[in-house]
GULUMPA-177985 format. One record per residue: residue in one letter; chain; x, y, z of N, C-alpha, C in turn. Coordinates in nm, 2 decimals, padded with zeros to 4 digits. Example, Ala and Ser with C-alpha at 12.3 -4.5 7.8 and 13.67 -1.06 7.14 Angstrom:
<loti><resn>a</resn><chain>A</chain><n_x>01.32</n_x><n_y>-00.57</n_y><n_z>00.78</n_z><ca_x>01.23</ca_x><ca_y>-00.45</ca_y><ca_z>00.78</ca_z><c_x>01.32</c_x><c_y>-00.33</c_y><c_z>00.78</c_z></loti>
<loti><resn>s</resn><chain>A</chain><n_x>01.28</n_x><n_y>-00.22</n_y><n_z>00.71</n_z><ca_x>01.37</ca_x><ca_y>-00.11</ca_y><ca_z>00.71</ca_z><c_x>01.29</c_x><c_y>00.00</c_y><c_z>00.79</c_z></loti>
END
This chain:
<loti><resn>m</resn><chain>A</chain><n_x>-03.09</n_x><n_y>01.98</n_y><n_z>-02.23</n_z><ca_x>-03.02</ca_x><ca_y>02.03</ca_y><ca_z>-02.12</ca_z><c_x>-02.87</c_x><c_y>02.01</c_y><c_z>-02.14</c_z></loti>
<loti><resn>h</resn><chain>A</chain><n_x>-02.80</n_x><n_y>02.12</n_y><n_z>-02.13</n_z><ca_x>-02.65</ca_x><ca_y>02.12</ca_y><ca_z>-02.15</ca_z><c_x>-02.58</c_x><c_y>02.17</c_y><c_z>-02.03</c_z></loti>
<loti><resn>i</resn><chain>A</chain><n_x>-02.48</n_x><n_y>02.09</n_y><n_z>-01.99</n_z><ca_x>-02.41</ca_x><ca_y>02.13</ca_y><ca_z>-01.87</ca_z><c_x>-02.30</c_x><c_y>02.24</c_y><c_z>-01.91</c_z></loti>
<loti><resn>l</resn><chain>A</chain><n_x>-02.24</n_x><n_y>02.22</n_y><n_z>-02.03</n_z><ca_x>-02.14</ca_x><ca_y>02.31</ca_y><ca_z>-02.08</ca_z><c_x>-02.20</c_x><c_y>02.38</c_y><c_z>-02.21</c_z></loti>
<loti><resn>p</resn><chain>A</chain><n_x>-02.16</n_x><n_y>02.50</n_y><n_z>-02.23</n_z><ca_x>-02.21</ca_x><ca_y>02.56</ca_y><ca_z>-02.36</ca_z><c_x>-02.15</c_x><c_y>02.48</c_y><c_z>-02.48</c_z></loti>
<loti><resn>k</resn><chain>A</chain><n_x>-02.22</n_x><n_y>02.49</n_y><n_z>-02.59</n_z><ca_x>-02.18</ca_x><ca_y>02.42</ca_y><ca_z>-02.71</ca_z><c_x>-02.05</c_x><c_y>02.47</c_y><c_z>-02.77</c_z></loti>
<loti><resn>n</resn><chain>A</chain><n_x>-02.01</n_x><n_y>02.59</n_y><n_z>-02.75</n_z><ca_x>-01.89</ca_x><ca_y>02.64</ca_y><ca_z>-02.81</ca_z><c_x>-01.77</c_x><c_y>02.64</c_y><c_z>-02.71</c_z></loti>
<loti><resn>t</resn><chain>A</chain><n_x>-01.78</n_x><n_y>02.56</n_y><n_z>-02.61</n_z><ca_x>-01.67</ca_x><ca_y>02.55</ca_y><ca_z>-02.51</ca_z><c_x>-01.55</c_x><c_y>02.47</c_y><c_z>-02.57</c_z></loti>
<loti><resn>k</resn><chain>A</chain><n_x>-01.43</n_x><n_y>02.52</n_y><n_z>-02.55</n_z><ca_x>-01.31</ca_x><ca_y>02.46</ca_y><ca_z>-02.60</ca_z><c_x>-01.21</c_x><c_y>02.45</c_y><c_z>-02.49</c_z></loti>
<loti><resn>f</resn><chain>A</chain><n_x>-01.16</n_x><n_y>02.33</n_y><n_z>-02.47</n_z><ca_x>-01.06</ca_x><ca_y>02.31</ca_y><ca_z>-02.37</ca_z><c_x>-00.93</c_x><c_y>02.28</c_y><c_z>-02.44</c_z></loti>
<loti><resn>n</resn><chain>A</chain><n_x>-00.82</n_x><n_y>02.35</n_y><n_z>-02.41</n_z><ca_x>-00.70</ca_x><ca_y>02.34</ca_y><ca_z>-02.48</ca_z><c_x>-00.60</c_x><c_y>02.25</c_y><c_z>-02.39</c_z></loti>
<loti><resn>f</resn><chain>A</chain><n_x>-00.63</n_x><n_y>02.12</n_y><n_z>-02.39</n_z><ca_x>-00.54</ca_x><ca_y>02.03</ca_y><ca_z>-02.31</ca_z><c_x>-00.41</c_x><c_y>02.01</c_y><c_z>-02.38</c_z></loti>
<loti><resn>v</resn><chain>A</chain><n_x>-00.40</n_x><n_y>02.02</n_y><n_z>-02.51</n_z><ca_x>-00.28</ca_x><ca_y>01.99</ca_y><ca_z>-02.58</ca_z><c_x>-00.17</c_x><c_y>02.08</c_y><c_z>-02.55</c_z></loti>
<loti><resn>r</resn><chain>A</chain><n_x>-00.20</n_x><n_y>02.20</n_y><n_z>-02.50</n_z><ca_x>-00.09</ca_x><ca_y>02.29</ca_y><ca_z>-02.47</ca_z><c_x>00.00</c_x><c_y>02.24</c_y><c_z>-02.35</c_z></loti>
<loti><resn>f</resn><chain>A</chain><n_x>-00.06</n_x><n_y>02.15</n_y><n_z>-02.27</n_z><ca_x>00.02</ca_x><ca_y>02.10</ca_y><ca_z>-02.16</ca_z><c_x>00.09</c_x><c_y>01.97</c_y><c_z>-02.19</c_z></loti>
<loti><resn>s</resn><chain>A</chain><n_x>00.08</n_x><n_y>01.92</n_y><n_z>-02.32</n_z><ca_x>00.14</ca_x><ca_y>01.79</ca_y><ca_z>-02.35</ca_z><c_x>00.29</c_x><c_y>01.78</c_y><c_z>-02.33</c_z></loti>
<loti><resn>n</resn><chain>A</chain><n_x>00.36</n_x><n_y>01.89</n_y><n_z>-02.37</n_z><ca_x>00.51</ca_x><ca_y>01.88</ca_y><ca_z>-02.35</ca_z><c_x>00.55</c_x><c_y>01.88</c_y><c_z>-02.20</c_z></loti>
<loti><resn>i</resn><chain>A</chain><n_x>00.48</n_x><n_y>01.95</n_y><n_z>-02.12</n_z><ca_x>00.51</ca_x><ca_y>01.95</ca_y><ca_z>-01.98</ca_z><c_x>00.48</c_x><c_y>01.82</c_y><c_z>-01.91</c_z></loti>
<loti><resn>t</resn><chain>A</chain><n_x>00.36</n_x><n_y>01.77</n_y><n_z>-01.94</n_z><ca_x>00.32</ca_x><ca_y>01.64</ca_y><ca_z>-01.88</ca_z><c_x>00.39</c_x><c_y>01.53</c_y><c_z>-01.93</c_z></loti>
<loti><resn>s</resn><chain>A</chain><n_x>00.43</n_x><n_y>01.53</n_y><n_z>-02.06</n_z><ca_x>00.51</ca_x><ca_y>01.42</ca_y><ca_z>-02.11</ca_z><c_x>00.65</c_x><c_y>01.42</c_y><c_z>-02.05</c_z></loti>
<loti><resn>s</resn><chain>A</chain><n_x>00.71</n_x><n_y>01.54</n_y><n_z>-02.03</n_z><ca_x>00.84</ca_x><ca_y>01.55</ca_y><ca_z>-01.96</ca_z><c_x>00.83</c_x><c_y>01.50</c_y><c_z>-01.82</c_z></loti>
<loti><resn>i</resn><chain>A</chain><n_x>00.73</n_x><n_y>01.54</n_y><n_z>-01.75</n_z><ca_x>00.72</ca_x><ca_y>01.49</ca_y><ca_z>-01.61</ca_z><c_x>00.70</c_x><c_y>01.34</c_y><c_z>-01.60</c_z></loti>
<loti><resn>s</resn><chain>A</chain><n_x>00.62</n_x><n_y>01.29</n_y><n_z>-01.69</n_z><ca_x>00.60</ca_x><ca_y>01.15</ca_y><ca_z>-01.69</ca_z><c_x>00.72</c_x><c_y>01.07</c_y><c_z>-01.73</c_z></loti>
<loti><resn>f</resn><chain>A</chain><n_x>00.80</n_x><n_y>01.12</n_y><n_z>-01.82</n_z><ca_x>00.93</ca_x><ca_y>01.05</ca_y><ca_z>-01.86</ca_z><c_x>01.02</c_x><c_y>01.06</c_y><c_z>-01.74</c_z></loti>
<loti><resn>l</resn><chain>A</chain><n_x>01.03</n_x><n_y>01.17</n_y><n_z>-01.68</n_z><ca_x>01.12</ca_x><ca_y>01.19</ca_y><ca_z>-01.56</ca_z><c_x>01.08</c_x><c_y>01.09</c_y><c_z>-01.45</c_z></loti>
<loti><resn>l</resn><chain>A</chain><n_x>00.95</n_x><n_y>01.08</n_y><n_z>-01.42</n_z><ca_x>00.91</ca_x><ca_y>00.99</ca_y><ca_z>-01.31</ca_z><c_x>00.94</c_x><c_y>00.84</c_y><c_z>-01.35</c_z></loti>
<loti><resn>i</resn><chain>A</chain><n_x>00.93</n_x><n_y>00.81</n_y><n_z>-01.48</n_z><ca_x>00.96</ca_x><ca_y>00.67</ca_y><ca_z>-01.52</ca_z><c_x>01.11</c_x><c_y>00.64</c_y><c_z>-01.50</c_z></loti>
<loti><resn>i</resn><chain>A</chain><n_x>01.19</n_x><n_y>00.74</n_y><n_z>-01.54</n_z><ca_x>01.34</ca_x><ca_y>00.72</ca_y><ca_z>-01.52</ca_z><c_x>01.37</c_x><c_y>00.71</c_y><c_z>-01.37</c_z></loti>
<loti><resn>v</resn><chain>A</chain><n_x>01.32</n_x><n_y>00.80</n_y><n_z>-01.29</n_z><ca_x>01.34</ca_x><ca_y>00.79</ca_y><ca_z>-01.15</ca_z><c_x>01.30</c_x><c_y>00.66</c_y><c_z>-01.08</c_z></loti>
<loti><resn>s</resn><chain>A</chain><n_x>01.18</n_x><n_y>00.61</n_y><n_z>-01.12</n_z><ca_x>01.14</ca_x><ca_y>00.48</ca_y><ca_z>-01.07</ca_z><c_x>01.22</c_x><c_y>00.37</c_y><c_z>-01.11</c_z></loti>
<loti><resn>i</resn><chain>A</chain><n_x>01.28</n_x><n_y>00.37</n_y><n_z>-01.23</n_z><ca_x>01.37</ca_x><ca_y>00.26</ca_y><ca_z>-01.28</ca_z><c_x>01.50</c_x><c_y>00.27</c_y><c_z>-01.20</c_z></loti>
<loti><resn>i</resn><chain>A</chain><n_x>01.55</n_x><n_y>00.39</n_y><n_z>-01.18</n_z><ca_x>01.67</ca_x><ca_y>00.40</ca_y><ca_z>-01.10</ca_z><c_x>01.65</c_x><c_y>00.35</c_y><c_z>-00.96</c_z></loti>
<loti><resn>i</resn><chain>A</chain><n_x>01.54</n_x><n_y>00.39</n_y><n_z>-00.90</n_z><ca_x>01.51</ca_x><ca_y>00.35</ca_y><ca_z>-00.76</ca_z><c_x>01.50</c_x><c_y>00.20</c_y><c_z>-00.75</c_z></loti>
<loti><resn>f</resn><chain>A</chain><n_x>01.43</n_x><n_y>00.14</n_y><n_z>-00.85</n_z><ca_x>01.41</ca_x><ca_y>-00.01</ca_y><ca_z>-00.86</ca_z><c_x>01.55</c_x><c_y>-00.08</c_y><c_z>-00.86</c_z></loti>
<loti><resn>f</resn><chain>A</chain><n_x>01.64</n_x><n_y>-00.04</n_y><n_z>-00.94</n_z><ca_x>01.77</ca_x><ca_y>-00.11</ca_y><ca_z>-00.95</ca_z><c_x>01.87</c_x><c_y>-00.07</c_y><c_z>-00.83</c_z></loti>
<loti><resn>t</resn><chain>A</chain><n_x>01.85</n_x><n_y>00.04</n_y><n_z>-00.77</n_z><ca_x>01.94</ca_x><ca_y>00.08</ca_y><ca_z>-00.66</ca_z><c_x>01.89</c_x><c_y>00.03</c_y><c_z>-00.52</c_z></loti>
<loti><resn>i</resn><chain>A</chain><n_x>01.77</n_x><n_y>00.06</n_y><n_z>-00.49</n_z><ca_x>01.71</ca_x><ca_y>00.02</ca_y><ca_z>-00.36</ca_z><c_x>01.65</c_x><c_y>-00.12</c_y><c_z>-00.37</c_z></loti>
<loti><resn>g</resn><chain>A</chain><n_x>01.58</n_x><n_y>-00.15</n_y><n_z>-00.48</n_z><ca_x>01.51</ca_x><ca_y>-00.27</ca_y><ca_z>-00.49</ca_z><c_x>01.37</c_x><c_y>-00.27</c_y><c_z>-00.43</c_z></loti>
<loti><resn>i</resn><chain>A</chain><n_x>01.31</n_x><n_y>-00.39</n_y><n_z>-00.44</n_z><ca_x>01.17</ca_x><ca_y>-00.40</ca_y><ca_z>-00.38</ca_z><c_x>01.18</c_x><c_y>-00.48</c_y><c_z>-00.25</c_z></loti>
<loti><resn>k</resn><chain>A</chain><n_x>01.13</n_x><n_y>-00.42</n_y><n_z>-00.15</n_z><ca_x>01.13</ca_x><ca_y>-00.49</ca_y><ca_z>-00.02</ca_z><c_x>00.99</c_x><c_y>-00.53</c_y><c_z>00.01</c_z></loti>
<loti><resn>p</resn><chain>A</chain><n_x>00.96</n_x><n_y>-00.66</n_y><n_z>00.00</n_z><ca_x>00.82</ca_x><ca_y>-00.71</ca_y><ca_z>00.02</ca_z><c_x>00.78</c_x><c_y>-00.69</c_y><c_z>00.16</c_z></loti>
<loti><resn>s</resn><chain>A</chain><n_x>00.65</n_x><n_y>-00.66</n_y><n_z>00.17</n_z><ca_x>00.59</ca_x><ca_y>-00.64</ca_y><ca_z>00.31</ca_z><c_x>00.54</c_x><c_y>-00.78</c_y><c_z>00.36</c_z></loti>
<loti><resn>i</resn><chain>A</chain><n_x>00.47</n_x><n_y>-00.78</n_y><n_z>00.46</n_z><ca_x>00.42</ca_x><ca_y>-00.90</ca_y><ca_z>00.52</ca_z><c_x>00.33</c_x><c_y>-00.97</c_y><c_z>00.43</c_z></loti>
<loti><resn>d</resn><chain>A</chain><n_x>00.26</n_x><n_y>-00.90</n_y><n_z>00.34</n_z><ca_x>00.17</ca_x><ca_y>-00.96</ca_y><ca_z>00.24</ca_z><c_x>00.24</c_x><c_y>-01.06</c_y><c_z>00.15</c_z></loti>
<loti><resn>f</resn><chain>A</chain><n_x>00.37</n_x><n_y>-01.04</n_y><n_z>00.12</n_z><ca_x>00.44</ca_x><ca_y>-01.12</ca_y><ca_z>00.02</ca_z><c_x>00.54</c_x><c_y>-01.21</c_y><c_z>00.08</c_z></loti>
<loti><resn>t</resn><chain>A</chain><n_x>00.56</n_x><n_y>-01.21</n_y><n_z>00.21</n_z><ca_x>00.66</ca_x><ca_y>-01.30</ca_y><ca_z>00.27</ca_z><c_x>00.60</c_x><c_y>-01.44</c_y><c_z>00.31</c_z></loti>
<loti><resn>g</resn><chain>A</chain><n_x>00.48</n_x><n_y>-01.45</n_y><n_z>00.31</n_z><ca_x>00.42</ca_x><ca_y>-01.59</ca_y><ca_z>00.34</ca_z><c_x>00.41</c_x><c_y>-01.62</c_y><c_z>00.49</c_z></loti>
<loti><resn>g</resn><chain>A</chain><n_x>00.36</n_x><n_y>-01.73</n_y><n_z>00.52</n_z><ca_x>00.35</ca_x><ca_y>-01.77</ca_y><ca_z>00.66</ca_z><c_x>00.21</c_x><c_y>-01.75</c_y><c_z>00.71</c_z></loti>
<loti><resn>t</resn><chain>A</chain><n_x>00.19</n_x><n_y>-01.80</n_y><n_z>00.84</n_z><ca_x>00.06</ca_x><ca_y>-01.79</ca_y><ca_z>00.90</ca_z><c_x>00.08</c_x><c_y>-01.72</c_y><c_z>01.04</c_z></loti>
<loti><resn>v</resn><chain>A</chain><n_x>-00.01</n_x><n_y>-01.64</n_y><n_z>01.07</n_z><ca_x>-00.01</ca_x><ca_y>-01.57</ca_y><ca_z>01.20</ca_z><c_x>-00.14</c_x><c_y>-01.62</c_y><c_z>01.28</c_z></loti>
<loti><resn>i</resn><chain>A</chain><n_x>-00.12</n_x><n_y>-01.66</n_y><n_z>01.40</n_z><ca_x>-00.23</ca_x><ca_y>-01.70</ca_y><ca_z>01.49</ca_z><c_x>-00.22</c_x><c_y>-01.62</c_y><c_z>01.61</c_z></loti>
<loti><resn>n</resn><chain>A</chain><n_x>-00.33</n_x><n_y>-01.54</n_y><n_z>01.64</n_z><ca_x>-00.34</ca_x><ca_y>-01.46</ca_y><ca_z>01.76</ca_z><c_x>-00.42</c_x><c_y>-01.54</c_y><c_z>01.86</c_z></loti>
<loti><resn>l</resn><chain>A</chain><n_x>-00.36</n_x><n_y>-01.56</n_y><n_z>01.98</n_z><ca_x>-00.43</ca_x><ca_y>-01.64</ca_y><ca_z>02.08</ca_z><c_x>-00.43</c_x><c_y>-01.56</c_y><c_z>02.21</c_z></loti>
<loti><resn>s</resn><chain>A</chain><n_x>-00.55</n_x><n_y>-01.55</n_y><n_z>02.27</n_z><ca_x>-00.56</ca_x><ca_y>-01.49</ca_y><ca_z>02.40</ca_z><c_x>-00.62</c_x><c_y>-01.59</c_y><c_z>02.50</c_z></loti>
<loti><resn>i</resn><chain>A</chain><n_x>-00.56</n_x><n_y>-01.59</n_y><n_z>02.63</n_z><ca_x>-00.61</ca_x><ca_y>-01.67</ca_y><ca_z>02.73</ca_z><c_x>-00.67</c_x><c_y>-01.59</c_y><c_z>02.84</c_z></loti>
<loti><resn>n</resn><chain>A</chain><n_x>-00.80</n_x><n_y>-01.61</n_y><n_z>02.87</n_z><ca_x>-00.87</ca_x><ca_y>-01.53</ca_y><ca_z>02.96</ca_z><c_x>-00.84</c_x><c_y>-01.56</c_y><c_z>03.11</c_z></loti>
<loti><resn>n</resn><chain>A</chain><n_x>-00.81</n_x><n_y>-01.68</n_y><n_z>03.14</n_z><ca_x>-00.78</ca_x><ca_y>-01.72</ca_y><ca_z>03.28</ca_z><c_x>-00.63</c_x><c_y>-01.69</c_y><c_z>03.31</c_z></loti>
<loti><resn>q</resn><chain>A</chain><n_x>-00.61</n_x><n_y>-01.60</n_y><n_z>03.40</n_z><ca_x>-00.47</ca_x><ca_y>-01.56</ca_y><ca_z>03.43</ca_z><c_x>-00.40</c_x><c_y>-01.67</c_y><c_z>03.51</c_z></loti>
<loti><resn>n</resn><chain>A</chain><n_x>-00.47</n_x><n_y>-01.76</n_y><n_z>03.58</n_z><ca_x>-00.41</ca_x><ca_y>-01.86</ca_y><ca_z>03.66</ca_z><c_x>-00.36</c_x><c_y>-01.98</c_y><c_z>03.58</c_z></loti>
<loti><resn>t</resn><chain>A</chain><n_x>-00.39</n_x><n_y>-01.98</n_y><n_z>03.45</n_z><ca_x>-00.35</ca_x><ca_y>-02.09</ca_y><ca_z>03.36</ca_z><c_x>-00.20</c_x><c_y>-02.08</c_y><c_z>03.33</c_z></loti>
<loti><resn>n</resn><chain>A</chain><n_x>-00.13</n_x><n_y>-02.19</n_y><n_z>03.35</n_z><ca_x>00.01</ca_x><ca_y>-02.19</ca_y><ca_z>03.31</ca_z><c_x>00.03</c_x><c_y>-02.27</c_y><c_z>03.19</c_z></loti>
<loti><resn>v</resn><chain>A</chain><n_x>00.04</n_x><n_y>-02.20</n_y><n_z>03.07</n_z><ca_x>00.05</ca_x><ca_y>-02.27</ca_y><ca_z>02.94</ca_z><c_x>00.19</c_x><c_y>-02.25</c_y><c_z>02.89</c_z></loti>
<loti><resn>s</resn><chain>A</chain><n_x>00.25</n_x><n_y>-02.37</n_y><n_z>02.86</n_z><ca_x>00.39</ca_x><ca_y>-02.36</ca_y><ca_z>02.80</ca_z><c_x>00.38</c_x><c_y>-02.34</c_y><c_z>02.65</c_z></loti>
<loti><resn>l</resn><chain>A</chain><n_x>00.47</n_x><n_y>-02.26</n_y><n_z>02.60</n_z><ca_x>00.47</ca_x><ca_y>-02.24</ca_y><ca_z>02.46</ca_z><c_x>00.50</c_x><c_y>-02.36</c_y><c_z>02.38</c_z></loti>
<loti><resn>g</resn><chain>A</chain><n_x>00.58</n_x><n_y>-02.45</n_y><n_z>02.43</n_z><ca_x>00.61</ca_x><ca_y>-02.58</ca_y><ca_z>02.36</ca_z><c_x>00.49</c_x><c_y>-02.67</c_y><c_z>02.35</c_z></loti>
<loti><resn>i</resn><chain>A</chain><n_x>00.41</n_x><n_y>-02.68</n_y><n_z>02.46</n_z><ca_x>00.29</ca_x><ca_y>-02.76</ca_y><ca_z>02.46</ca_z><c_x>00.19</c_x><c_y>-02.70</c_y><c_z>02.37</c_z></loti>
<loti><resn>l</resn><chain>A</chain><n_x>00.18</n_x><n_y>-02.57</n_y><n_z>02.37</n_z><ca_x>00.08</ca_x><ca_y>-02.50</ca_y><ca_z>02.28</ca_z><c_x>00.12</c_x><c_y>-02.52</c_y><c_z>02.14</c_z></loti>
<loti><resn>r</resn><chain>A</chain><n_x>00.24</n_x><n_y>-02.52</n_y><n_z>02.10</n_z><ca_x>00.28</ca_x><ca_y>-02.55</ca_y><ca_z>01.96</ca_z><c_x>00.26</c_x><c_y>-02.69</c_y><c_z>01.92</c_z></loti>
<loti><resn>e</resn><chain>A</chain><n_x>00.27</n_x><n_y>-02.78</n_y><n_z>02.02</n_z><ca_x>00.24</ca_x><ca_y>-02.92</ca_y><ca_z>01.99</ca_z><c_x>00.10</c_x><c_y>-02.94</c_y><c_z>01.96</c_z></loti>
<loti><resn>e</resn><chain>A</chain><n_x>00.01</n_x><n_y>-02.88</n_y><n_z>02.04</n_z><ca_x>-00.13</ca_x><ca_y>-02.89</ca_y><ca_z>02.02</ca_z><c_x>-00.18</c_x><c_y>-02.83</c_y><c_z>01.89</c_z></loti>
<loti><resn>l</resn><chain>A</chain><n_x>-00.12</n_x><n_y>-02.72</n_y><n_z>01.86</n_z><ca_x>-00.17</ca_x><ca_y>-02.66</ca_y><ca_z>01.73</ca_z><c_x>-00.12</c_x><c_y>-02.73</c_y><c_z>01.61</c_z></loti>
END
């Protein structure tokens, strides 16, 4: 069982000049952007800890300072 015929020929090499030029241009643009704008790390790279807390009782008066001490 053959998916493609035996004499099938794909000429991918004809696109090598165009794709190499595009690749080289993208590399140069990315290097320029790296040195001009730089890398701005997102929350993933800034470190720290995030704690989400919800209080179901609306009548509870919880001070932020007391909460921080307890945690």
